[in-house]
C-alpha positions as semicolon CSV with decimal commas, in nm:
position;residue;x (nm);y (nm);z (nm)
1;M;-2,663;-2,568;-0,929
2;T;-2,329;-2,415;-0,882
3;P;-2,021;-2,616;-0,660
4;V;-1,999;-2,463;-0,322
5;G;-1,666;-2,518;-0,181
6;M;-1,581;-2,597;0,196
7;I;-1,290;-2,582;0,342
8;G;-1,268;-2,761;0,709
9;L;-1,488;-3,131;0,749
10;G;-1,415;-3,140;1,129
11;N;-1,728;-3,152;1,368
12;M;-1,901;-2,923;1,241
13;G;-1,767;-2,842;0,864
14;G;-1,841;-3,196;0,783
15;R;-2,212;-3,166;0,917
16;M;-2,294;-2,839;0,737
17;A;-2,139;-3,008;0,380
18;R;-2,349;-3,315;0,444
19;R;-2,685;-3,082;0,452
20;L;-2,551;-2,911;0,164
21;V;-2,480;-3,254;0,008
22;D;-2,862;-3,379;0,075
23;A;-2,992;-3,058;-0,028
24;G;-2,854;-3,120;-0,384
25;W;-2,540;-2,885;-0,389
26;E;-2,231;-3,019;-0,520
27;V;-1,983;-2,969;-0,235
28;V;-1,580;-2,973;-0,303
29;G;-1,371;-3,020;0,027
30;H;-1,054;-3,006;0,142
31;D;-0,943;-3,070;0,507
32;P;-0,595;-3,281;0,587
33;A;-0,754;-3,435;0,862
34;A;-1,101;-3,535;0,779
35;A;-1,324;-3,681;0,443
36;C;-1,716;-3,671;0,427
37;D;-1,963;-3,909;0,262
38;G;-2,041;-3,695;-0,104
39;V;-1,809;-3,422;-0,073
40;V;-1,566;-3,448;-0,332
41;A;-1,208;-3,438;-0,248
42;A;-0,981;-3,188;-0,368
43;S;-0,598;-3,163;-0,288
44;S;-0,606;-2,770;-0,128
45;P;-0,787;-2,503;-0,072
46;A;-0,661;-2,321;-0,419
47;E;-0,800;-2,617;-0,602
48;V;-1,107;-2,505;-0,398
49;A;-1,116;-2,186;-0,551
50;R;-1,035;-2,265;-0,894
51;R;-1,350;-2,450;-0,884
52;C;-1,593;-2,278;-0,679
53;P;-1,715;-1,943;-0,718
54;V;-1,888;-1,977;-0,315
55;V;-1,628;-2,116;-0,066
56;L;-1,746;-2,200;0,292
57;L;-1,433;-2,174;0,559
58;S;-1,517;-2,399;0,894
59;L;-1,154;-2,369;1,068
60;P;-1,011;-2,337;1,424
61;D;-0,951;-1,916;1,468
62;S;-0,818;-1,691;1,276
63;T;-0,437;-1,800;1,264
64;V;-0,589;-2,145;1,060
65;V;-0,804;-1,903;0,808
66;E;-0,522;-1,672;0,733
67;P;-0,322;-1,897;0,547
68;V;-0,665;-2,081;0,396
69;V;-0,776;-1,736;0,219
70;H;-0,441;-1,601;0,126
71;E;-0,364;-1,997;-0,044
72;L;-0,734;-1,953;-0,209
73;L;-0,733;-1,587;-0,297
74;P;-0,551;-1,574;-0,589
75;E;-0,724;-1,837;-0,777
76;A;-1,036;-1,781;-0,692
77;S;-1,242;-1,605;-0,977
78;A;-1,377;-1,170;-0,995
79;G;-1,726;-1,163;-0,816
80;A;-1,631;-1,497;-0,587
81;T;-1,752;-1,518;-0,239
82;V;-1,587;-1,650;0,127
83;V;-1,793;-1,649;0,348
84;D;-1,635;-1,816;0,725
85;L;-1,832;-1,944;0,927
86;S;-1,501;-2,013;1,163
87;T;-1,499;-1,838;1,520
88;A;-1,290;-1,569;1,425
89;S;-1,101;-1,233;1,548
90;P;-1,321;-0,968;1,398
91;E;-0,973;-0,739;1,307
92;S;-0,796;-1,013;1,143
93;T;-1,171;-1,042;0,928
94;V;-1,180;-0,705;0,848
95;A;-0,819;-0,686;0,700
96;L;-0,885;-1,002;0,501
97;A;-1,203;-0,864;0,372
98;R;-1,015;-0,582;0,291
99;D;-0,712;-0,844;0,074
100;A;-1,046;-1,014;-0,083
101;A;-1,179;-0,706;-0,219
102;A;-0,847;-0,560;-0,356
103;Q;-0,824;-0,940;-0,559
104;G;-1,262;-0,834;-0,685
105;V;-1,333;-1,110;-0,409
106;L;-1,600;-1,101;-0,165
107;F;-1,573;-1,182;0,186
108;L;-1,839;-1,204;0,455
109;D;-1,827;-1,355;0,827
110;A;-2,108;-1,557;0,935
111;G;-2,069;-1,693;1,288
112;I;-2,303;-2,002;1,373
113;S;-2,420;-2,147;1,683
114;G;-2,692;-2,392;1,793
115;G;-2,353;-2,692;1,843
116;A;-2,334;-3,031;1,635
117;A;-2,693;-3,110;1,734
118;A;-2,843;-2,793;1,524
119;A;-2,552;-2,843;1,189
120;E;-2,679;-3,204;1,196
121;K;-3,033;-3,106;1,137
122;G;-2,980;-2,757;0,970
123;T;-3,121;-2,508;1,250
124;L;-2,779;-2,366;1,303
125;T;-2,886;-2,006;1,339
126;I;-2,599;-1,780;1,200
127;M;-2,459;-1,424;1,267
128;A;-2,375;-1,284;0,917
129;G;-2,113;-0,969;0,891
130;G;-2,070;-0,798;0,527
131;D;-2,253;-0,633;0,208
132;A;-2,617;-0,662;0,246
133;A;-2,680;-0,715;-0,101
134;A;-2,391;-0,993;-0,083
135;V;-2,571;-1,176;0,235
136;D;-2,903;-1,175;0,014
137;A;-2,691;-1,356;-0,278
138;I;-2,579;-1,634;-0,008
139;R;-2,880;-1,711;0,141
140;P;-2,963;-2,014;-0,043
141;V;-2,615;-2,158;0,047
142;L;-2,701;-2,117;0,367
143;A;-3,066;-2,245;0,375
144;P;-3,024;-2,587;0,407
145;L;-2,749;-2,518;0,729
146;A;-2,936;-2,259;0,910
147;A;-3,329;-2,153;1,074
148;T;-3,241;-1,791;1,065
149;V;-2,976;-1,606;0,933
150;H;-2,882;-1,247;1,107
151;H;-2,732;-0,992;0,928
152;L;-2,536;-0,784;1,204
153;G;-2,365;-0,518;0,994
154;P;-2,056;-0,478;0,757
155;V;-1,764;-0,698;0,770
156;G;-1,668;-0,852;1,134
157;A;-1,974;-0,774;1,268
158;G;-2,094;-1,125;1,241
159;H;-1,773;-1,203;1,436
160;T;-1,810;-0,919;1,672
161;A;-2,194;-1,116;1,734
162;K;-2,038;-1,443;1,760
163;L;-1,766;-1,381;2,060
164;L;-2,047;-1,190;2,226
165;N;-2,296;-1,488;2,229
166;N;-2,006;-1,734;2,277
167;F;-1,934;-1,615;2,573
168;L;-2,253;-1,645;2,694
169;N;-2,266;-1,980;2,598
170;A;-1,896;-2,015;2,795
171;V;-2,047;-1,846;3,120
172;T;-2,351;-2,020;3,154
173;L;-2,232;-2,382;3,068
174;S;-1,903;-2,384;3,289
175;A;-2,196;-2,197;3,591
176;T;-2,473;-2,502;3,560
177;A;-2,195;-2,757;3,537
178;E;-2,050;-2,594;3,885
179;V;-2,419;-2,580;3,969
180;M;-2,499;-2,960;3,927
181;V;-2,195;-3,048;4,090
182;A;-2,282;-2,891;4,373
183;G;-2,627;-3,056;4,353
184;Q;-2,526;-3,408;4,342
185;R;-2,301;-3,297;4,660
186;A;-2,580;-3,175;4,823
187;G;-2,823;-3,508;4,742
188;L;-3,052;-3,379;4,537
189;D;-3,229;-3,510;4,230
190;L;-3,051;-3,340;3,904
191;R;-3,339;-3,407;3,745
192;T;-3,597;-3,229;3,965
193;L;-3,354;-2,983;4,032
194;L;-3,291;-2,887;3,609
195;A;-3,664;-2,876;3,671
196;A;-3,718;-2,618;3,917
197;I;-3,356;-2,415;3,740
198;N;-3,566;-2,458;3,380
199;G;-3,897;-2,300;3,555
200;G;-3,720;-2,029;3,724
201;S;-3,481;-1,762;3,657
202;G;-3,126;-1,959;3,683
203;Q;-3,295;-2,133;3,258
204;S;-3,027;-2,129;2,975
205;F;-2,903;-2,329;2,654
206;A;-2,720;-2,546;2,942
207;S;-2,990;-2,605;3,167
208;T;-3,274;-2,646;2,903
209;N;-3,064;-2,858;2,628
210;R;-2,727;-2,990;2,726
211;F;-2,743;-3,093;3,112
212;P;-3,110;-3,304;3,065
213;R;-2,912;-3,508;2,806
214;I;-2,557;-3,495;3,028
215;V;-2,737;-3,652;3,369
216;D;-2,892;-3,922;3,146
217;G;-2,485;-4,000;3,047
218;D;-2,495;-3,805;2,706
219;Y;-2,221;-3,537;2,673
220;L;-2,354;-3,497;2,314
221;E;-2,018;-3,564;2,189
222;G;-1,866;-3,385;1,839
223;G;-1,925;-3,035;1,988
224;L;-1,706;-2,720;2,094
225;T;-1,409;-2,847;2,311
226;S;-1,281;-2,721;2,596
227;R;-0,920;-2,593;2,450
228;L;-1,128;-2,417;2,189
229;M;-1,440;-2,255;2,437
230;T;-1,119;-2,105;2,587
231;K;-1,003;-1,977;2,326
232;D;-1,315;-1,811;2,214
233;V;-1,340;-1,664;2,560
234;T;-0,964;-1,489;2,495
235;L;-1,091;-1,357;2,149
236;Y;-1,396;-1,182;2,386
237;T;-1,157;-1,055;2,657
238;E;-0,944;-0,905;2,348
239;L;-1,245;-0,719;2,192
240;L;-1,379;-0,625;2,461
241;G;-1,002;-0,454;2,563
242;R;-1,002;-0,266;2,196
243;L;-1,382;-0,102;2,293
244;G;-1,292;-0,023;2,616
245;V;-1,523;-0,237;2,810
246;P;-1,438;-0,377;3,104
247;S;-1,458;-0,725;3,155
248;L;-1,542;-0,886;3,511
249;N;-1,718;-1,203;3,419
250;A;-1,445;-1,397;3,244
251;A;-1,278;-1,552;3,543
252;G;-1,481;-1,745;3,611
253;P;-1,496;-1,954;3,246
254;V;-1,131;-1,907;3,153
255;A;-1,077;-2,070;3,477
256;S;-1,306;-2,379;3,446
257;F;-1,209;-2,465;3,075
258;G;-0,831;-2,403;3,206
259;V;-0,899;-2,640;3,451
260;A;-1,067;-2,880;3,198
261;A;-0,814;-2,884;2,967
262;H;-0,511;-2,938;3,214
263;L;-0,735;-3,192;3,347
264;G;-0,715;-3,405;2,998
265;Y;-1,043;-3,253;2,909
266;G;-0,932;-3,008;2,656
267;D;-0,953;-3,195;2,322
268;V;-1,303;-3,335;2,386
269;I;-1,618;-3,151;2,372
270;S;-1,660;-2,833;2,639
271;N;-1,946;-3,012;2,817
272;R;-1,696;-3,221;2,984
273;V;-1,664;-2,901;3,158
274;V;-1,863;-3,059;3,477
275;D;-1,643;-3,402;3,497
276;A;-1,332;-3,179;3,505
277;L;-1,526;-2,980;3,849
278;G;-1,670;-3,324;3,976
279;D;-1,266;-3,443;3,963
280;L;-1,149;-3,089;4,180
281;A;-1,481;-3,196;4,431
282;G;-1,318;-3,548;4,473
283;G;-1,433;-3,778;4,159
284;V;-1,808;-3,650;4,129
285;R;-1,979;-3,709;3,870
286;I;-2,395;-3,650;3,769
287;Q;-2,526;-3,902;3,571
288;Q;-2,842;-4,066;3,762
289;P;-3,071;-4,404;3,712
290;D;-3,345;-4,336;3,505
291;P;-3,623;-4,384;3,789
292;T;-3,837;-4,521;3,479
293;Q;-3,593;-4,798;3,400
294;E;-3,622;-5,133;3,561
295;P;-3,253;-5,244;3,700
296;S;-3,014;-5,461;3,484
């Protein structure tokens, strides 16, 4: 197999790199702040580009993606493919694709969804933008990472879809956190409350996949932080401004994750927003003892 580059080996990039290694790919990676077992370390993005005809990016945002891409493009071979798995500005993505095309390099955007657990298991959902044939050509590389790859349209469409998805994620996570704090303050059994919500119209990814574990004390550490969630919602509102679509529901998650960052939860998983809201409610925590376990 030809080597695959991975720039960014953090919470998501590191997990994806390990999936590729386990699938038999040689992975050449660069991240000044992290290393990954089985990944051949490169000293720079330029070195990754020199060694790999396919380079994957897993970076925080467009302000980081842009200088990395501009560093690697001069070293990339003609016909190479750069796939941006980050959550980035579609406007920036389109501009980077133009720069790449001028040097004979294909640029695809491929927003990912599913969180750290899905990255660990290789069951991410990928929302891809770019030339359809190029997306098809890259599917063998994406196969160890994702259960599904959806081609949304031209370059920028993948990151647009990712922002729309992440906004819904932010709304349901922050709203469900608020509801769980209220349920705890009201004296409800939260496991029973979740069962009722998940059998009714309030069901969401947060209520089905996150909060049953948070109630048990497992915050699913390692995923998107509150600071990055705020960034994603900000990108969403900027996108809607360019589209001329009113954004009437962004205030809730902006306030919730902004407060979480202000209270010291900005650089931990965004699920901790429930603790930030609990702090505002006088120190409420939603963890409840498991009734099936004997007290110690």
